[in-house]
C-alpha positions as CSV (number, residue, x, y, z in Angstrom):
1,M,146.0,-53.1,-6.3
2,S,143.9,-52.8,-3.1
3,E,144.6,-55.1,-0.1
4,A,141.1,-56.6,-0.4
5,L,141.8,-57.6,-4.0
6,S,145.2,-59.1,-3.3
7,A,144.0,-61.1,-0.4
8,T,141.0,-62.6,-2.2
9,T,140.9,-66.4,-1.9
10,T,140.7,-68.1,-5.4
11,R,137.3,-69.6,-6.0
12,V,137.1,-72.7,-8.1
13,L,133.8,-74.1,-9.6
14,I,134.0,-77.8,-10.5
15,V,131.5,-79.1,-13.0
16,D,131.2,-82.8,-13.6
17,D,128.2,-85.2,-13.9
18,E,130.0,-88.0,-12.2
19,E,129.4,-87.5,-8.5
20,N,132.4,-89.4,-7.2
21,Q,134.7,-87.6,-9.6
22,R,133.1,-84.2,-8.7
23,R,133.5,-84.8,-4.9
24,G,137.0,-86.1,-5.2
25,L,138.2,-83.2,-7.2
26,A,136.5,-80.7,-4.8
27,S,138.1,-82.3,-1.8
28,M,141.6,-82.3,-3.4
29,V,141.3,-78.7,-4.6
30,A,140.0,-77.5,-1.2
31,A,143.0,-79.2,0.5
32,W,145.3,-77.0,-1.6
33,G,143.7,-73.9,-0.1
34,F,141.2,-73.0,-2.8
35,T,137.5,-72.2,-2.1
36,T,135.4,-74.7,-4.0
37,E,131.8,-75.2,-5.3
38,T,130.4,-78.0,-7.4
39,A,127.8,-78.4,-10.1
40,A,126.5,-81.6,-11.8
41,D,126.1,-80.0,-15.3
42,G,126.2,-76.8,-17.2
43,L,122.8,-75.5,-16.2
44,E,123.5,-75.9,-12.5
45,A,126.9,-74.2,-13.0
46,L,125.2,-71.2,-14.6
47,E,122.8,-71.0,-11.6
48,K,125.6,-71.1,-9.1
49,R,128.0,-68.8,-11.0
50,G,126.1,-65.7,-10.1
51,E,126.5,-66.0,-6.3
52,F,129.8,-67.9,-6.3
53,D,131.6,-65.8,-9.0
54,P,134.5,-68.2,-9.6
55,H,138.0,-67.2,-10.6
56,V,138.6,-70.6,-12.2
57,L,136.2,-73.1,-13.8
58,I,137.1,-76.8,-14.1
59,T,134.5,-78.5,-16.3
60,D,133.9,-81.8,-18.0
61,L,132.9,-81.6,-21.7
62,M,130.3,-84.4,-22.0
63,M,127.4,-83.9,-19.6
64,P,123.6,-84.2,-19.7
65,R,121.2,-81.2,-20.0
66,M,124.0,-78.8,-20.8
67,D,127.5,-80.0,-21.8
68,G,130.8,-78.2,-21.3
69,F,130.8,-76.8,-24.8
70,E,127.6,-74.9,-24.3
71,L,128.5,-73.8,-20.8
72,L,131.7,-72.2,-22.1
73,R,129.8,-70.6,-24.9
74,R,127.3,-69.1,-22.5
75,L,130.0,-67.8,-20.2
76,A,131.9,-66.3,-23.1
77,A,128.8,-64.6,-24.4
78,G,128.1,-63.2,-21.0
79,G,131.5,-61.7,-20.6
80,A,132.5,-64.1,-17.7
81,R,136.0,-63.6,-16.3
82,A,136.5,-67.2,-15.0
83,T,139.6,-68.9,-16.4
84,S,138.6,-72.4,-17.6
85,I,140.3,-75.8,-17.4
86,V,138.6,-78.5,-19.6
87,L,138.5,-82.2,-18.5
88,T,138.3,-84.6,-21.4
89,A,138.2,-88.4,-21.7
90,F,140.9,-90.3,-23.5
91,G,140.5,-90.0,-27.3
92,S,138.8,-86.6,-27.2
93,I,141.9,-84.5,-27.2
94,E,141.0,-82.9,-30.6
95,N,137.7,-81.7,-29.1
96,A,139.5,-80.3,-26.1
97,I,142.0,-78.4,-28.3
98,A,139.2,-77.0,-30.4
99,T,137.5,-75.9,-27.3
100,I,140.6,-74.0,-26.1
101,H,140.9,-72.4,-29.5
102,D,137.3,-71.5,-30.2
103,L,136.0,-70.8,-26.6
104,G,139.1,-69.5,-25.0
105,A,139.6,-72.2,-22.4
106,F,142.9,-72.0,-20.5
107,W,144.0,-75.6,-20.8
108,F,142.8,-79.2,-20.9
109,L,143.5,-82.4,-18.8
110,E,142.8,-86.0,-19.7
111,K,141.0,-88.2,-17.3
112,P,142.0,-89.8,-15.0
113,I,143.3,-86.5,-13.5
114,K,146.8,-86.4,-12.1
115,G,146.8,-84.3,-9.0
116,D,150.2,-82.7,-9.3
117,V,149.5,-81.6,-12.9
118,L,146.1,-80.2,-11.9
119,R,147.6,-78.2,-9.1
120,V,150.2,-76.6,-11.3
121,L,147.5,-75.7,-13.9
122,L,145.2,-74.4,-11.1
123,E,147.9,-72.1,-9.8
124,R,148.7,-70.8,-13.2
125,A,145.0,-70.3,-14.1
126,A,144.4,-68.5,-10.7
127,S,147.4,-66.3,-11.4
128,Q,146.0,-65.4,-14.8
129,S,142.6,-64.7,-13.3
130,R,144.1,-62.4,-10.7
131,L,146.1,-60.5,-13.4
132,A,142.8,-60.0,-15.3
133,E,141.1,-58.8,-12.2
134,Q,143.9,-56.5,-11.4
135,A,143.8,-55.1,-14.9
136,E,140.1,-54.5,-14.6
137,W,140.6,-52.7,-11.2
138,L,143.4,-50.6,-12.6
139,Q,141.3,-49.6,-15.6
140,R,138.5,-48.5,-13.2
141,Q,141.1,-46.4,-11.3
142,L,142.4,-44.9,-14.5
143,S,138.8,-44.0,-15.5
144,Y,138.4,-42.3,-12.1
145,Q,141.4,-40.2,-12.7
146,G,139.8,-38.1,-15.5
147,V,136.4,-39.4,-16.5
148,L,133.3,-40.4,-14.6
149,G,130.3,-41.0,-16.8
150,D,130.1,-37.9,-19.0
151,L,132.1,-35.8,-16.6
152,V,135.7,-35.0,-17.7
153,G,138.6,-33.5,-15.8
154,S,141.6,-34.6,-13.8
155,S,141.9,-31.5,-11.6
156,R,141.9,-31.8,-7.8
157,A,138.5,-30.1,-7.7
158,M,137.0,-32.7,-10.1
159,Q,138.6,-35.6,-8.2
160,Q,136.8,-34.4,-5.1
161,V,133.5,-34.3,-7.1
162,Y,134.1,-37.9,-8.4
163,S,134.9,-39.1,-4.9
164,L,131.6,-37.6,-3.6
165,I,129.6,-39.2,-6.5
166,R,131.1,-42.6,-5.7
167,Q,130.3,-42.2,-2.0
168,V,126.7,-41.0,-2.4
169,A,125.6,-43.2,-5.4
170,P,125.0,-46.4,-3.5
171,T,122.9,-44.6,-0.8
172,K,119.2,-43.5,-0.9
173,A,120.0,-40.1,0.6
174,A,118.8,-36.9,-1.1
175,V,121.6,-35.0,-2.9
176,L,121.8,-31.2,-3.6
177,I,124.1,-30.2,-6.4
178,T,125.1,-26.5,-6.7
179,G,127.2,-24.6,-9.2
180,E,127.0,-22.0,-11.9
181,S,125.1,-22.5,-15.1
182,G,126.9,-24.8,-17.5
183,T,129.1,-26.6,-15.0
184,G,127.4,-29.9,-15.5
185,K,124.9,-30.4,-12.6
186,E,122.7,-32.7,-14.6
187,L,125.7,-34.8,-15.6
188,V,126.5,-35.2,-12.0
189,A,122.9,-36.3,-11.3
190,R,123.0,-38.8,-14.1
191,A,126.4,-40.2,-12.8
192,I,124.9,-40.7,-9.3
193,H,122.0,-42.5,-10.9
194,Q,124.2,-44.6,-13.2
195,Y,126.6,-45.7,-10.5
196,G,123.9,-46.3,-7.8
197,N,121.6,-49.3,-7.2
198,R,118.8,-47.6,-9.1
199,S,120.5,-47.5,-12.4
200,A,118.0,-50.1,-13.9
201,G,115.2,-47.7,-13.1
202,P,114.2,-44.5,-14.9
203,F,116.0,-41.1,-14.6
204,V,113.5,-38.3,-14.9
205,A,114.6,-34.7,-15.1
206,I,112.4,-31.6,-14.6
207,N,113.5,-28.0,-14.9
208,C,111.5,-26.0,-12.3
209,A,112.4,-22.7,-13.9
210,A,111.1,-23.7,-17.3
211,L,107.5,-24.4,-16.3
212,P,104.8,-21.9,-15.6
213,E,103.5,-21.9,-12.0
214,P,100.1,-23.3,-12.9
215,L,101.7,-26.3,-14.7
216,I,104.5,-27.3,-12.3
217,E,102.3,-29.2,-9.8
218,S,100.7,-31.2,-12.7
219,E,104.1,-32.1,-14.0
220,L,105.3,-33.2,-10.6
221,F,102.3,-34.9,-9.2
222,G,100.2,-35.7,-12.2
223,H,96.5,-35.0,-12.6
224,E,93.1,-36.8,-13.1
225,K,90.9,-36.2,-16.0
226,G,88.9,-32.9,-15.5
227,A,91.1,-31.7,-12.6
228,F,91.4,-28.3,-14.4
229,T,90.5,-26.8,-17.7
230,G,92.4,-28.6,-20.4
231,A,92.9,-31.8,-18.4
232,L,91.3,-34.1,-21.0
233,E,92.8,-37.3,-19.7
234,R,94.6,-38.7,-16.6
235,R,98.3,-38.1,-16.6
236,A,101.1,-39.5,-14.4
237,G,103.5,-37.0,-12.8
238,C,107.2,-37.1,-12.6
239,F,107.2,-38.9,-9.3
240,E,105.2,-41.8,-10.8
241,L,107.4,-41.8,-13.9
242,A,110.5,-42.1,-11.8
243,Q,109.2,-45.0,-9.7
244,R,112.2,-47.1,-8.4
245,G,114.5,-44.6,-10.1
246,T,115.8,-41.1,-9.7
247,L,113.9,-37.7,-10.0
248,F,116.2,-34.8,-10.8
249,L,114.7,-31.4,-9.8
250,D,116.8,-28.8,-11.7
251,E,116.7,-25.1,-10.5
252,I,114.7,-26.1,-7.5
253,S,115.1,-22.5,-6.2
254,E,112.6,-21.4,-8.8
255,M,109.8,-23.6,-7.5
256,P,106.8,-21.6,-6.0
257,L,106.5,-21.7,-2.3
258,A,103.1,-23.4,-2.4
259,T,104.5,-26.2,-4.5
260,Q,107.5,-26.5,-2.2
261,A,105.1,-27.3,0.7
262,K,103.5,-30.1,-1.3
263,L,106.8,-31.4,-2.5
264,L,108.0,-31.5,1.2
265,R,105.1,-33.7,2.1
266,V,105.7,-36.1,-0.7
267,L,109.4,-36.3,0.3
268,E,108.4,-37.0,4.0
269,D,105.6,-39.5,3.3
270,S,106.7,-41.1,0.0
271,R,103.1,-40.7,-1.2
272,V,101.8,-38.5,-4.0
273,R,98.2,-37.5,-4.9
274,R,97.4,-36.4,-8.4
275,L,95.7,-33.1,-8.9
276,G,91.9,-33.8,-8.6
277,G,92.6,-37.3,-7.3
278,K,91.3,-38.9,-4.1
279,Q,93.8,-41.7,-3.5
280,E,97.4,-41.4,-2.6
281,I,100.0,-43.4,-4.5
282,Q,103.1,-44.9,-2.9
283,V,106.3,-43.9,-4.6
284,D,109.9,-45.1,-4.3
285,V,112.0,-42.3,-5.8
286,R,115.4,-40.9,-5.0
287,I,115.6,-37.1,-5.1
288,I,118.5,-35.1,-6.6
289,A,118.1,-31.4,-6.7
290,A,120.2,-28.7,-8.3
291,T,120.5,-24.9,-8.3
292,N,122.8,-22.2,-9.4
293,R,121.7,-19.8,-6.6
294,P,122.7,-19.7,-2.9
295,L,119.8,-21.5,-1.2
296,E,120.9,-20.3,2.3
297,Q,120.3,-16.7,1.2
298,L,117.0,-17.6,-0.4
299,V,115.9,-19.3,2.8
300,E,116.7,-16.0,4.7
301,R,114.6,-14.1,2.2
302,N,111.7,-16.6,2.5
303,L,112.0,-17.6,-1.1
304,V,112.8,-21.2,-0.2
305,R,111.3,-23.1,2.7
306,E,113.8,-23.9,5.4
307,D,112.4,-27.3,6.1
308,L,112.6,-28.2,2.4
309,F,116.2,-26.9,2.2
310,Y,117.3,-29.3,5.0
311,R,115.3,-32.1,3.5
312,I,117.1,-31.9,0.1
313,N,120.5,-30.9,1.4
314,V,121.4,-34.2,3.1
315,L,124.5,-34.6,0.8
316,H,125.9,-31.6,-1.0
317,I,128.1,-31.6,-4.1
318,A,129.5,-28.2,-5.2
319,L,130.7,-28.0,-8.8
320,P,133.6,-25.7,-9.5
321,P,133.4,-23.2,-12.4
322,L,135.6,-23.9,-15.4
323,R,137.8,-20.9,-14.5
324,D,138.7,-22.6,-11.2
325,R,139.9,-25.8,-13.0
326,L,141.7,-24.5,-16.1
327,E,144.1,-27.5,-16.0
328,D,141.2,-29.6,-17.2
329,L,140.9,-27.5,-20.5
330,P,143.0,-29.8,-22.7
331,Q,141.2,-32.9,-21.6
332,L,137.8,-31.2,-21.9
333,V,138.6,-29.9,-25.3
334,E,139.7,-33.3,-26.5
335,A,136.6,-35.0,-25.2
336,L,134.3,-32.3,-26.7
337,L,136.0,-32.4,-30.1
338,G,135.3,-36.2,-30.2
339,D,131.6,-35.7,-29.6
340,L,131.3,-32.7,-31.9
341,N,133.2,-34.4,-34.8
342,Q,130.8,-37.3,-34.5
343,K,127.7,-35.1,-34.3
344,N,128.6,-32.9,-37.2
345,G,130.5,-35.4,-39.5
346,C,133.7,-33.4,-39.2
347,R,137.4,-34.5,-38.8
348,V,138.9,-31.8,-36.6
349,T,142.1,-33.2,-34.9
350,G,142.8,-30.6,-32.3
351,V,143.2,-27.0,-31.4
352,D,146.1,-24.6,-31.8
353,S,148.0,-23.7,-28.6
354,A,146.8,-20.1,-29.1
355,V,143.2,-21.2,-28.9
356,L,143.8,-22.9,-25.6
357,E,145.4,-19.7,-24.3
358,C,142.3,-17.8,-25.4
359,F,140.2,-20.3,-23.4
360,R,142.4,-19.8,-20.4
361,R,142.2,-16.0,-20.5
362,Y,138.4,-16.0,-21.0
363,H,136.2,-15.5,-17.9
364,G,133.9,-18.2,-19.2
365,P,130.6,-17.3,-17.5
366,G,128.9,-20.1,-19.4
367,N,131.5,-22.7,-18.2
368,V,131.6,-26.0,-20.0
369,R,128.3,-25.4,-21.9
370,E,129.7,-22.2,-23.4
371,L,133.0,-23.9,-24.2
372,R,131.1,-26.6,-26.1
373,N,129.1,-24.0,-28.1
374,V,132.3,-22.1,-29.0
375,L,134.0,-25.3,-30.0
376,E,131.0,-26.5,-32.1
377,R,131.0,-23.3,-34.1
378,A,134.8,-23.7,-34.7
379,V,134.4,-27.4,-35.6
380,V,131.7,-26.7,-38.2
381,L,133.7,-23.8,-39.7
382,A,136.9,-25.8,-39.8
383,G,135.5,-29.1,-41.0
384,E,138.9,-30.8,-40.5
385,G,142.4,-30.2,-39.3
386,I,143.3,-27.8,-36.5
387,I,141.1,-25.1,-34.9
388,T,142.9,-21.7,-35.0
389,P,142.0,-18.5,-33.2
390,E,140.4,-17.0,-36.4
391,L,137.7,-19.7,-36.1
392,L,136.6,-18.5,-32.6
393,P,133.7,-16.0,-32.2
394,P,134.9,-12.5,-33.0
395,G,136.8,-11.0,-30.1
396,F,136.7,-14.2,-28.0
397,A,139.2,-13.7,-25.2
398,G,140.8,-10.8,-26.9
399,T,141.0,-12.1,-30.5
400,Q,141.0,-9.4,-33.1
401,G,137.8,-8.0,-34.5
402,S,135.3,-7.5,-31.7
403,T,134.8,-6.9,-28.0
404,R,132.5,-9.8,-27.1
405,A,135.0,-10.9,-24.5
406,V,136.8,-9.0,-21.8
407,C,139.2,-6.3,-23.0
408,P,142.6,-5.9,-21.3
409,V,142.6,-4.2,-17.9
410,Q,145.7,-2.3,-16.8
411,A,146.0,-0.4,-13.6
412,G,142.3,-0.6,-13.1
413,K,141.5,0.8,-16.5
414,V,139.8,-1.0,-19.4
415,I,141.8,-0.6,-22.6
416,L,139.6,0.0,-25.6
417,P,141.0,-0.3,-29.1
418,V,140.6,2.7,-31.5
419,G,137.9,2.3,-34.0
420,I,135.2,0.4,-32.0
421,T,131.7,1.7,-31.8
422,V,130.0,3.1,-28.7
423,E,127.9,0.0,-28.5
424,E,131.0,-2.2,-28.6
425,A,132.7,0.0,-26.0
426,E,129.8,-0.3,-23.7
427,R,129.7,-4.0,-24.1
428,A,133.4,-4.3,-23.4
429,L,133.1,-2.1,-20.3
430,I,130.3,-4.1,-18.9
431,L,131.9,-7.5,-19.5
432,S,135.3,-6.3,-18.3
433,T,133.7,-5.0,-15.1
434,L,131.9,-8.3,-14.6
435,E,135.3,-10.0,-15.0
436,H,136.8,-7.6,-12.5
437,T,134.1,-8.5,-9.9
438,N,134.6,-12.2,-10.5
439,G,131.0,-12.5,-11.7
440,N,129.4,-10.5,-8.9
441,K,126.6,-8.7,-10.8
442,T,125.4,-6.6,-7.9
443,R,128.9,-5.2,-7.4
444,A,129.4,-4.7,-11.1
445,A,126.2,-2.7,-11.4
446,E,127.3,-0.5,-8.5
447,I,130.7,0.2,-10.2
448,L,129.0,0.9,-13.6
449,G,126.4,3.2,-12.0
450,I,123.5,1.3,-13.4
451,S,120.6,-0.7,-11.9
452,L,120.9,-4.4,-11.5
453,K,117.9,-4.8,-13.8
454,T,119.7,-2.8,-16.5
455,L,122.7,-5.0,-16.1
456,F,120.6,-8.1,-16.5
457,N,119.0,-6.7,-19.6
458,K,122.4,-5.9,-21.1
459,L,123.7,-9.3,-20.4
460,K,120.7,-10.8,-22.0
461,E,121.2,-8.7,-25.0
462,Y,124.8,-9.9,-25.2
463,G,123.6,-13.5,-25.2
464,V,124.4,-13.9,-21.5
465,S,120.8,-14.7,-20.4
466,G,119.3,-16.8,-17.7
467,K,119.1,-16.6,-13.9
468,G,122.2,-15.1,-12.3
469,G,123.5,-13.6,-15.6
470,Q,124.7,-17.0,-16.9
471,P,124.6,-17.8,-20.6
472,G,121.3,-19.2,-21.8
473,G,120.8,-22.6,-23.3
């Protein structure tokens, strides 16, 4: 447990409608070293609870406006962590016991209160509250070890990502997320939004590569009726839709230069003007951008504005490819199987060790997204039980029957099994060369003696489409 947590002074909220009793209790409890606050009834206690956040609640049962029974019910319904001690008048012990049983109070005391007894109960209640607080803290730490939001992985690389997310989430600074396709850039953006102070606001995502150039400005900034042909009504853009929330600009490297200039102005002034509009609209939006391409190189080639690059690259989170965190595979597979079972109504319990070995050997250009697709196919085919190598796509990571994945390379030579077709051999050669160059397509094209365009077309034909030769979807 952290030092801050262990050193926390126990806070006690005392609720009693009798002023003398309330003040006397508060004075006595404060003399024992506790921090105290008082309330005259249940309603006032609820009002003060938010700011005071007590560890222990001492409350009378019979009070005007809101009695102790209703107060405890409200606190229980709201998930309050305060440990409660109930004060009861002589003859109401049955009610006190029922309150302990039904509403989870810690203990009860009959009036008039005996100081020595109350002090013992307070110390025990405070100890229980601290244990509960410690358990909550430890649970959070455990969750940080391998899961944050929808992100999964206990590797050192992912721990660094989690740490950065927790650091940047409470701030307003712009964040740039980089990584290959399928590594989970949008999941990181959603985690930043979820754990930040804008979580109650909207999260709006736009893929800059998926929109035709004439439409991207309308999507971002909105338009007025009649602003262009087909603009039949006024439409709010993503900045307005993300007001007091987060706007995620995926594949920002594909944004046209003219739109980049307009985006930069909005980021600097926090004002947006709809297409065809005359008035500027004040916006309060946090920007998170993502790309699978090296922005520094695109800046040098004048494909990305340098001033925009510096504006969005305040805080940088680089996501590792799956092949660089293979120790996360068992945890990832387990998490994905849970989701896929629920989605498809299946009862798959796990994967064969040979399947995990296939995943480890595979270059995995599609990263976690491709892993999920492969697993979903296997889950649907299996229905229940264990996934075996036969349920993987033909030839996946060297399984028998195809050359979709990389064939063995020995002494710089690609080993092709007898009996495959010329098309299969070509496919194996291209993918194996790509594996050999660690995904560097320019180098792979040079080795193969083909143009980069031809390589991209072949990868697209093999289902490895999208910018940078990453799997589509």
